[in-house]
C-alpha positions, 0 to 999 in steps of 0.5 A: 656479150655475156662473157665480156669481162667487166671494165677495171674500176677508175682506169687512168689515162695517158696524162696521169700515167706520164706524170707519174713516170716523169716524177719517178724519173725526177725523184728516183732516176736523176739522183740515181744517175748522179750518184752512179756518175760520181761512183763510175764516171760514166754517163750512159749505159751504166749497168749498175744504174740500169739494174737498180732502175729495173729493180725499182720498177719491179720491186717497189710496186710489189712491196708498196701495193702497186705504187711507185713514188711517182704513182703515189704522188699522182694518186694512181697505182698498178692493179691486177684485173682479177683484184689480187695484189701485184706480185713479182710474177706479175711485175716480171711480165709487165716490166721485163716481158711487156716493156723491155722485151716487146717494146725492144723487139719492136724498136719502140713501135710497141710503145707507140701502139701502147700509147694509142691504146691507153688513149682510146681503150675504155679500160686504158690498158697498154700492151704491157698491161694486157700481157701481165693482166694489170691496169693502172687505177686511180685512188680518186674517181 
């Protein structure tokens, strides 16, 4: 295995990733949904809420060195496997292609496979990480 790529440093598993996502949902998603409801009167399928949430997932890691609010609190961030900073192209692949398109086309089966991958792979990379060339790393070893 002389051509094997080195493992990413400090890869993060399922529980810390889930914790970061839950915190993002509570801190960003819930207030956004409440404000959107006050403005539009809709509780589900609100285009504005979905757009802002998607933009948050795409842009905040680009401008905040791979962090979202939840990831910062938990002490994890998105990193590229080649060591470069995540950019808009990387995040488009990760969020739109990896998460929305692949997981949507497979009716969530891809998300379940990703969960298993994060739990059993040494590098803790999910499908969207493989597509975008990213992984989630910890600030602390």
